[in-house]
C-alpha positions as CSV (number, residue, x, y, z in Angstrom):
1,M,0.0,0.0,0.0
2,I,1.2,3.5,-0.9
3,W,0.5,6.9,0.6
4,T,0.7,9.9,-1.7
5,L,1.6,13.3,-0.2
6,R,0.9,16.2,-2.4
7,I,2.1,19.8,-1.8
8,S,1.2,22.1,-4.5
9,S,2.7,20.7,-7.7
10,L,5.0,18.2,-5.8
11,S,4.0,14.7,-4.8
12,L,5.7,12.1,-2.6
13,R,4.9,8.5,-2.6
14,I,5.5,6.7,0.7
15,S,4.7,3.0,1.4
16,R,2.6,2.4,4.4
17,R,5.1,-0.2,5.8
18,A,7.9,2.4,5.6
19,G,5.7,5.0,7.1
20,W,4.7,2.9,10.1
21,I,8.3,1.7,10.6
22,G,9.4,5.3,10.6
23,L,6.9,6.2,13.2
24,G,8.0,3.2,15.2
25,L,11.6,4.3,15.0
26,F,10.7,7.8,16.0
27,A,8.8,6.5,19.1
28,L,11.7,4.3,20.1
29,L,14.2,7.3,19.7
30,A,11.9,9.5,21.9
31,T,11.5,6.8,24.5
32,F,15.2,5.9,24.8
33,S,16.2,9.5,24.7
34,I,14.0,10.2,27.8
35,L,15.5,7.1,29.5
36,A,19.0,8.2,28.7
37,L,18.3,11.6,30.3
38,N,17.0,9.9,33.5
39,L,19.5,7.1,33.9
40,G,23.1,7.4,35.2
41,S,25.2,7.4,38.4
42,Y,22.9,10.2,39.6
43,P,19.4,9.0,38.6
44,L,16.6,11.5,37.9
45,T,12.9,10.8,38.0
46,M,10.6,11.9,35.2
47,A,9.1,14.6,37.5
48,E,12.6,15.9,38.4
49,A,13.8,16.0,34.8
50,L,10.6,17.8,33.7
51,R,11.0,20.3,36.6
52,V,14.6,21.1,35.4
53,L,13.5,21.4,31.8
54,T,10.8,23.9,32.8
55,G,13.3,26.1,34.8
56,G,13.1,24.5,38.2
57,G,15.2,21.9,40.1
58,S,18.3,22.2,42.1
59,D,21.6,23.5,40.9
60,L,23.1,20.0,40.8
61,Q,20.1,18.6,38.9
62,R,20.4,21.4,36.3
63,L,24.1,20.8,35.9
64,I,23.7,17.1,35.4
65,L,20.7,17.3,33.0
66,L,21.3,20.5,31.0
67,E,25.1,20.6,30.9
68,N,25.9,16.9,30.9
69,R,23.2,14.5,29.8
70,L,21.1,16.5,27.4
71,P,24.0,17.8,25.1
72,R,25.4,14.2,25.1
73,V,22.1,12.7,24.1
74,V,21.5,15.3,21.4
75,T,25.1,14.9,20.1
76,A,24.7,11.1,20.1
77,L,21.5,11.3,18.0
78,G,23.2,13.6,15.4
79,V,26.4,11.5,15.2
80,G,24.3,8.3,14.8
81,M,22.3,9.9,12.0
82,A,25.4,11.1,10.2
83,F,27.1,7.7,10.4
84,G,23.9,5.9,9.3
85,L,23.3,8.2,6.3
86,S,27.0,7.9,5.3
87,G,26.9,4.0,5.5
88,A,23.6,3.8,3.6
89,I,24.9,6.0,0.8
90,F,28.1,3.9,0.2
91,Q,26.3,0.6,0.5
92,A,23.6,1.7,-2.0
93,M,26.1,3.2,-4.4
94,M,28.3,0.2,-4.4
95,R,25.4,-2.4,-4.2
96,N,27.2,-4.1,-1.4
97,P,25.9,-4.4,2.2
98,L,29.5,-4.9,3.4
99,A,30.7,-1.5,2.1
100,S,30.8,1.5,4.7
101,P,33.2,4.3,5.6
102,D,34.7,1.9,8.1
103,V,35.7,-0.6,5.5
104,I,36.9,1.8,2.7
105,G,39.3,3.7,4.8
106,F,37.5,7.1,5.4
107,T,37.1,6.8,9.2
108,A,40.7,5.4,9.4
109,G,41.8,8.5,7.6
110,A,39.9,10.8,10.0
111,G,41.6,9.0,13.0
112,F,45.0,9.3,11.5
113,G,44.4,13.0,10.7
114,A,43.2,13.7,14.2
115,L,46.3,12.0,15.7
116,S,48.6,13.8,13.3
117,A,47.2,17.2,14.4
118,M,47.6,16.2,18.0
119,V,51.2,15.3,17.5
120,L,52.1,18.3,15.4
121,T,50.1,21.0,17.2
122,G,48.9,19.6,20.5
123,A,45.3,20.5,19.5
124,M,43.2,20.9,16.3
125,I,41.7,17.4,16.6
126,L,38.5,18.4,14.8
127,P,40.1,20.0,11.7
128,G,42.6,17.2,11.6
129,A,39.9,14.6,11.5
130,I,38.1,16.3,8.6
131,I,41.3,16.9,6.6
132,G,42.4,13.3,7.2
133,A,39.1,11.9,5.9
134,L,39.3,14.2,2.9
135,L,42.8,13.1,2.0
136,A,42.0,9.4,2.5
137,A,39.0,9.8,0.2
138,I,41.2,11.5,-2.5
139,L,43.9,8.8,-2.2
140,V,41.4,5.9,-2.4
141,T,39.5,7.5,-5.2
142,A,42.7,8.2,-7.2
143,L,44.0,4.7,-6.7
144,A,40.7,3.1,-7.6
145,W,40.1,5.3,-10.7
146,K,40.5,3.5,-14.0
147,N,38.3,4.7,-16.9
148,G,35.8,5.6,-14.2
149,L,35.0,4.7,-10.6
150,S,34.3,1.0,-10.2
151,P,32.5,0.1,-6.9
152,A,34.5,-3.2,-6.6
153,R,37.9,-1.4,-7.1
154,L,36.8,1.3,-4.6
155,I,36.1,-1.3,-1.9
156,L,39.2,-3.3,-2.4
157,T,41.4,-0.2,-2.5
158,G,39.7,1.2,0.5
159,I,40.4,-1.9,2.5
160,G,44.1,-1.7,1.7
161,A,44.1,2.0,2.6
162,S,42.3,1.3,5.9
163,L,44.9,-1.2,6.9
164,A,47.8,1.2,6.0
165,L,46.2,4.1,7.8
166,S,45.5,2.0,10.9
167,A,49.2,1.0,10.9
168,G,50.2,4.7,10.7
169,T,47.9,5.5,13.6
170,D,49.5,2.8,15.7
171,L,52.9,4.2,14.9
172,L,51.9,7.7,15.9
173,M,50.4,6.4,19.2
174,S,53.7,4.8,20.0
175,R,55.5,8.2,19.7
176,M,53.1,10.1,22.0
177,E,53.4,10.7,25.7
178,I,51.5,8.2,27.8
179,Q,48.9,10.6,29.1
180,N,48.1,11.9,25.5
181,A,48.2,8.4,24.2
182,A,45.6,7.1,26.7
183,A,43.2,10.0,25.9
184,M,43.6,9.5,22.1
185,S,43.2,5.7,22.5
186,Q,39.7,6.4,24.0
187,W,38.9,8.8,21.3
188,L,40.0,6.4,18.6
189,T,37.6,3.7,20.1
190,G,34.8,6.2,19.9
191,S,33.5,8.2,22.8
192,L,30.8,10.7,23.6
193,N,32.1,11.5,27.1
194,A,32.2,15.2,28.1
195,R,30.4,16.4,25.0
196,D,28.8,19.8,25.2
197,W,26.4,22.1,23.3
198,S,29.1,23.1,20.9
199,D,29.5,19.5,19.7
200,A,25.7,19.2,19.4
201,A,25.6,22.4,17.3
202,W,28.4,21.3,15.1
203,V,26.9,18.0,14.1
204,W,23.3,19.2,13.7
205,G,24.5,22.2,11.8
206,G,26.4,20.0,9.4
207,L,23.4,17.8,8.9
208,A,21.2,20.8,8.1
209,L,23.7,22.0,5.5
210,L,24.0,18.6,3.8
211,A,20.2,17.9,3.9
212,P,19.4,19.7,0.5
213,M,22.2,17.7,-1.2
214,L,20.9,14.4,0.3
215,F,17.4,15.3,-1.0
216,W,18.7,16.0,-4.5
217,L,20.7,12.8,-4.7
218,H,18.1,10.5,-3.2
219,L,16.3,9.6,-6.5
220,P,19.6,9.0,-8.5
221,L,20.8,6.9,-5.6
222,Q,17.7,4.6,-5.9
223,R,18.3,4.1,-9.6
224,M,22.0,3.3,-9.0
225,A,20.8,0.1,-7.3
226,M,20.3,-1.3,-10.8
227,E,23.1,-2.6,-13.0
228,D,25.3,0.1,-14.6
229,A,24.0,-0.5,-18.1
230,I,20.4,0.0,-17.0
231,A,21.2,3.0,-14.9
232,Q,23.0,4.6,-17.9
233,G,20.1,3.7,-20.1
234,L,17.9,5.8,-17.8
235,G,20.2,8.8,-18.4
236,L,22.4,8.7,-15.3
237,A,25.9,10.0,-15.5
238,L,27.4,7.4,-13.2
239,T,30.9,8.7,-12.6
240,P,29.8,12.3,-11.7
241,L,27.1,10.9,-9.5
242,R,29.4,8.5,-7.7
243,L,31.9,11.4,-7.1
244,A,29.1,13.5,-5.7
245,L,27.8,10.7,-3.5
246,T,31.3,9.9,-2.3
247,A,31.8,13.6,-1.3
248,V,28.5,13.7,0.7
249,G,29.1,10.4,2.3
250,L,32.6,11.5,3.2
251,L,31.5,14.8,4.7
252,L,28.9,13.0,6.8
253,A,31.4,10.5,8.1
254,A,34.0,13.2,8.8
255,L,31.3,15.2,10.6
256,A,30.5,12.3,12.9
257,V,34.1,11.3,13.5
258,S,35.0,14.9,14.5
259,C,32.4,14.9,17.2
260,A,32.6,11.3,18.6
261,G,35.7,9.6,17.2
262,P,35.5,6.8,14.7
263,L,32.7,4.9,16.3
264,P,33.0,1.4,14.8
265,F,30.2,-0.3,12.9
266,V,27.5,2.3,13.2
267,A,27.8,3.3,9.6
268,F,28.1,-0.4,8.6
269,A,25.1,-1.7,10.6
270,A,22.5,1.0,10.2
271,G,21.8,0.5,6.4
272,P,21.3,-3.3,6.3
273,I,19.0,-3.1,9.4
274,A,16.9,-0.3,7.9
275,R,16.7,-2.1,4.5
276,R,15.6,-5.3,6.1
277,M,12.8,-3.4,8.0
278,V,11.6,-1.5,5.0
279,A,12.1,-4.4,2.5
280,D,11.3,-2.4,-0.7
281,G,14.7,-2.4,-2.3
282,R,15.3,1.3,-1.8
283,P,18.4,2.9,0.0
284,A,16.2,3.8,3.1
285,L,18.2,6.8,4.0
286,L,15.8,8.1,6.6
287,G,15.5,4.6,8.2
288,A,19.3,4.3,8.2
289,A,19.6,7.7,9.9
290,A,17.1,6.7,12.6
291,T,18.7,3.3,13.0
292,G,22.2,4.8,13.4
293,A,20.9,7.3,15.9
294,L,19.2,4.5,17.9
295,I,22.3,2.3,17.9
296,T,24.6,5.2,19.0
297,L,22.1,6.3,21.7
298,L,21.7,2.7,23.1
299,A,25.5,2.1,23.0
300,D,26.3,5.4,24.8
301,T,23.6,4.8,27.5
302,A,25.0,1.3,28.1
303,A,28.5,2.7,28.4
304,R,27.4,5.3,31.0
305,L,25.6,2.6,33.0
306,V,28.6,0.3,33.5
307,P,29.5,0.6,37.2
308,V,32.9,1.8,38.5
309,I,34.4,2.5,35.1
310,Q,33.5,4.6,32.1
311,L,33.8,2.5,28.9
312,P,34.0,4.2,25.5
313,T,30.8,4.1,23.5
314,G,32.7,2.4,20.7
315,V,33.0,-0.8,22.7
316,F,29.2,-1.3,22.6
317,T,28.8,-0.2,18.9
318,A,31.4,-2.8,18.0
319,L,29.4,-5.5,19.8
320,I,26.3,-4.5,17.9
321,G,28.2,-4.3,14.6
322,A,29.7,-7.7,15.1
323,L,26.4,-9.3,15.5
324,V,25.1,-7.5,12.3
325,L,28.3,-8.6,10.4
326,I,27.7,-12.3,11.4
327,W,24.0,-12.0,10.3
328,L,25.0,-10.5,6.9
329,L,27.7,-13.2,6.3
330,L,25.2,-15.9,7.1
331,A,22.7,-14.3,4.7
332,Q,25.4,-14.2,2.0
333,F,26.2,-17.9,2.7
334,R,22.6,-18.9,2.4
335,K,22.4,-17.2,-1.0
336,G,25.5,-19.1,-2.2
337,Q,27.5,-15.8,-2.8
338,F,30.6,-17.1,-0.9
């Protein structure tokens, strides 16, 4: 069943299944966001949290909720959406559920760039992460280019680049002072600890700026799920489109990495989960964004609830991603593709 939404001369077709799943994901995000605000080493009741949000509460409660938990939750949602969108773009463009910024070296480049900036300047982690991701993308794209940009070559080249950049990151870590190395090790695992409103503004501002480009590229991305010959027969210029999609996916990944570090497997897991729920063969960008936000929020909340120690969020996203990877591999085995 299809719903048709008409606004003036524009119309949008939405399957009822996708619509109900979207509402369900939104409800889950709202529910777990509220729980994340209440849970922690200093628990707050719903009444206390509501009192703080309406201008009341004690100084301690306002500090915990407004300066600690709320910006962390808002940042987690934005980071998860950025990772989910980035992964879904690359997986749809390459027609491969195993493709993601984690695999093709972009997040590894962001981590290497951040570490390089730390070693050279003692700061500038965020610009370093973005520059590192951009340089990794340029390198991978240049090495994979041969009469156009082949998805298979891009994936294989990206895997090699990721391994090389990870080795470079380990080398830089060995040359740092022990205190800085410990802090950067947590960042490279992926962490949302001590995030503030500037981080939330950064990630949500970036998402707002990239939203028009995502809207414009959504229809061509759907058609790129077809074989190249069919897509070209429909009038798509595949190479320019792949370059544009690579740029958008890269910026989304760099945006998320600059705020939370290279959280493993969020970009990888969000797309396949969203496509399985929608099951209509489309890229499911909105579903991937909501799924990525939910994975990141759940992982970060679990990391905060571990007693005695504060584990990085990336530990729990890696556990979730590992389960999704096993599920995808088993699905490929059942289809006889391995």
